[in-house]
Steps between C-alpha positions, in 0.01 A plus 500: 500500500142493624220541242344786696822702487536434127138597438544827687808573288312423178217724610763768554619464140786249537477280189796286613301399807231357271764310306606345832139402574469341157827306543387383843164364382555428130594131509228389744237707323586351159487150647159578647373639169643207304318254724173669406549559126738209423682697231846650559468780243153595617623493861780744408255732324255492789783552749614813319144626482451435872816685597405791274147519644629473856748781432218721373283421804778514760450870586159405644628194689515550877746254660367593844150363422619150586493342156849373418637614164558137394135410565383797296745411222374139483136610499571734208685217322220250559240741369715580196541126428126440524431792266760385250378139499143615451613721214689220332237230570750255371535127507836346567640300207727202552857625478742353247745431786252247634530285189878529510493372860295200386749414228804529725357328805495136613139554599240368258311752291177384663634562853635839397166601349313387810741697719455805274120465523524489878714817507261672261206399719680635806580831323137527388378429853735768634369744240142433614579577863351831604710761670629520769534119508713484185748763619524334841572153365747638244695676773494179704631299203777757460613413851354794690421429864156555649640808672639638171170444321301656781725806503493530120119474483438701815293224665542279812682168468176316578348655187797381297454145634131510410574631151761228442260230620219628277731540201625141531146375548380684187795373292430142608134536402591649163751223430260230613236644269742508210642152545190346655681254717658432833870561537566804284372737764763375745793596276451870572 
């Protein structure tokens, strides 16, 4: 069923219609949130908070204004993620699973640590990307087409292409600055 129809039903008091909206968007939204916060439990918490906030604000949402519900939902989620990450101001520790992978892998510990450092550098570079570049490249990495991203963000496809180009350019510069050499920036 179309989002606009479901929204109209929710605005008319149909709680089951909102449950259908949640089921329809839940998985993709949690994946989007997880890509930003990199923590499954935090992603679940933020996802619940987003759906609760959206439910509270839905009476004022006008589906005829031209903003797709999904775009609005992702904007709310992105803003909630940014707020939560600012609140936590946390650093990401090395997970215990990483050391277990080293022990059970044919790869040398040195190679595994270098690979982990590269992934950490990439995550840090992604975290430094300003919006809307981060959201755009995350959606692209999730397999969204240019058309999907443009529709979700409410911008032309040419804007999406520009954002992707600038995001990749910024990531390469950040990685080059971190590793200080030629070659690392091409792995992105």
